[in-house]
C-alpha positions as CSV (number, residue, x, y, z in Angstrom):
1,M,-25.2,86.8,-54.9
2,S,-21.5,88.0,-54.5
3,V,-20.9,89.8,-51.4
4,A,-19.6,92.4,-53.4
5,F,-23.2,94.0,-53.8
6,T,-24.8,93.5,-50.2
7,K,-23.2,95.3,-46.8
8,E,-22.3,92.7,-45.4
9,E,-19.0,92.7,-43.9
10,S,-17.6,89.6,-45.4
11,A,-18.5,86.3,-46.9
12,E,-18.2,84.6,-43.8
13,T,-20.9,87.0,-42.2
14,A,-23.1,86.3,-45.4
15,A,-22.5,82.8,-44.6
16,E,-24.1,83.7,-41.0
17,T,-27.3,85.1,-42.1
18,M,-28.2,82.3,-45.2
19,L,-29.0,79.2,-42.8
20,P,-29.8,76.6,-44.5
21,D,-33.3,75.4,-43.7
22,R,-33.5,72.8,-41.0
23,P,-34.4,69.3,-42.6
24,I,-38.1,68.2,-42.6
25,S,-38.6,64.3,-42.1
26,S,-40.5,62.4,-44.6
27,H,-42.8,60.8,-42.4
28,Q,-46.1,61.4,-41.3
29,N,-46.5,64.7,-38.7
30,L,-48.2,62.7,-36.5
31,V,-48.9,65.0,-33.1
32,T,-50.6,64.6,-29.6
33,A,-52.6,67.2,-28.8
34,A,-49.8,68.7,-26.0
35,G,-47.3,68.6,-29.1
36,L,-49.8,70.7,-31.2
37,K,-49.4,73.1,-28.3
38,A,-45.6,73.4,-28.1
39,L,-45.2,74.0,-32.1
40,E,-47.4,77.1,-31.6
41,A,-45.5,78.4,-28.5
42,Q,-42.3,77.3,-30.4
43,L,-43.3,79.4,-33.5
44,K,-44.7,82.5,-31.1
45,Q,-41.0,82.3,-29.4
46,A,-39.3,82.3,-32.7
47,Q,-41.0,84.6,-34.3
48,E,-40.5,87.5,-30.7
49,A,-37.3,86.0,-31.7
50,Y,-37.5,87.3,-35.2
51,D,-39.3,90.9,-34.2
52,L,-36.8,91.3,-31.6
53,A,-33.9,91.3,-33.7
54,Q,-35.3,93.3,-36.5
55,K,-35.1,96.0,-34.2
56,I,-31.2,96.2,-34.1
57,E,-29.8,99.2,-36.2
58,D,-27.1,97.7,-37.1
59,V,-27.7,95.9,-40.3
60,N,-25.2,92.7,-40.3
61,E,-25.9,92.4,-36.4
62,R,-29.5,92.4,-37.6
63,R,-29.1,89.4,-39.9
64,R,-27.4,87.5,-37.8
65,E,-29.2,87.8,-34.6
66,G,-32.5,87.4,-37.4
67,A,-31.4,84.4,-38.9
68,L,-31.8,81.4,-36.5
69,P,-35.0,82.4,-36.0
70,L,-36.2,83.1,-39.2
71,R,-35.1,79.4,-40.3
72,D,-37.2,78.1,-37.5
73,I,-40.1,80.1,-38.1
74,R,-40.2,78.3,-41.9
75,Y,-39.8,75.0,-39.6
76,L,-42.1,75.4,-37.5
77,A,-44.4,77.0,-39.7
78,A,-44.5,73.4,-42.6
79,R,-44.7,71.7,-39.2
80,L,-47.9,73.5,-38.3
81,R,-49.4,73.1,-41.7
82,T,-48.8,69.2,-42.3
83,A,-49.4,68.9,-38.1
84,Q,-52.3,65.5,-38.2
85,V,-52.9,65.5,-34.2
86,V,-54.1,61.8,-33.3
87,P,-56.2,61.9,-30.1
88,D,-54.6,59.9,-26.9
89,P,-55.6,56.2,-27.5
90,I,-59.3,55.2,-25.8
91,A,-58.1,51.5,-24.8
92,S,-54.6,50.6,-23.7
93,D,-55.2,46.9,-24.4
94,T,-52.2,47.2,-27.4
95,V,-49.5,49.7,-28.1
96,S,-50.8,52.8,-30.4
97,F,-49.2,56.5,-31.2
98,G,-49.3,58.0,-27.8
99,S,-49.9,55.7,-25.3
100,T,-47.4,55.3,-22.6
101,V,-45.4,52.2,-22.3
102,T,-43.8,49.9,-19.6
103,F,-41.0,47.8,-20.3
104,K,-38.9,45.1,-18.7
105,R,-35.3,44.4,-20.2
106,D,-33.5,41.8,-20.2
107,D,-30.3,43.2,-17.9
108,G,-33.1,44.0,-15.3
109,R,-33.9,48.0,-16.1
110,V,-37.4,48.6,-16.0
111,Q,-37.9,51.9,-18.6
112,T,-41.2,54.0,-19.5
113,Y,-41.9,56.3,-22.7
114,R,-45.0,57.5,-24.0
115,I,-44.6,57.0,-28.1
116,V,-45.1,61.1,-29.6
117,G,-44.4,62.4,-32.8
118,E,-41.3,63.4,-34.2
119,D,-40.8,67.0,-32.9
120,E,-41.8,66.4,-29.7
121,A,-40.0,63.5,-28.8
122,D,-37.4,63.6,-25.6
123,P,-36.4,60.3,-24.4
124,K,-34.7,62.0,-21.7
125,Q,-38.3,63.4,-20.6
126,G,-39.7,59.4,-21.0
127,M,-41.1,60.4,-24.7
128,I,-39.6,58.5,-27.7
129,S,-40.2,58.8,-31.1
130,F,-43.1,56.6,-33.6
131,V,-40.6,56.7,-35.9
132,S,-38.1,55.4,-34.0
133,P,-36.8,51.7,-33.9
134,I,-38.1,51.1,-29.8
135,A,-41.5,52.6,-30.3
136,R,-41.7,50.9,-34.6
137,S,-41.7,47.2,-32.4
138,L,-43.6,48.2,-29.5
139,L,-46.7,49.7,-31.9
140,G,-49.4,47.2,-32.3
141,K,-48.1,44.8,-29.0
142,A,-49.6,44.4,-25.7
143,I,-49.0,43.0,-22.2
144,G,-46.7,40.9,-22.0
145,D,-45.5,40.4,-25.3
146,V,-41.8,40.1,-25.7
147,I,-40.0,42.0,-28.7
148,E,-36.7,42.1,-29.5
149,T,-34.5,44.9,-30.4
150,S,-30.7,46.3,-30.4
151,G,-29.9,42.2,-29.7
152,Q,-32.1,42.7,-26.3
153,D,-35.5,41.0,-25.6
154,I,-38.2,43.2,-23.5
155,E,-41.2,42.8,-21.9
156,I,-44.1,45.0,-22.1
157,V,-45.2,44.7,-18.6
158,A,-47.6,47.9,-18.8
159,I,-49.6,50.3,-21.0
160,A,-51.5,53.1,-20.4
């Protein structure tokens, strides 16, 4: 729609209020129980932010402040609709979704990561997505298995 038929101050303002949707992964939307709760909490926060923005009197400011929460609401609602909760693994003999894996790299570094859904992945917090290259290499492997990844061998030393 042309800016001439709206109340925005400019085309720049109009662009600020029509954010493109966040991309949705083509992979299965596997989540842990904690990941599902986190998505629900994020949706609640986005809804609260949008509701707050709707109380702003100035139409341009209201649209600007509501654009990001509205985009997040659409994304999070879609992710919640397609979420498939995977229970925590019962056995720890092989790496699976939800496993916490400790491995040793060639350079001596020891790292521990939990394999989780895409939306809950946070490597700094020790959680990697099941579709990440390292997680895909680890899935189905057992303690003592050595995997080559990124030109480096890693050995699985623990699975929880």
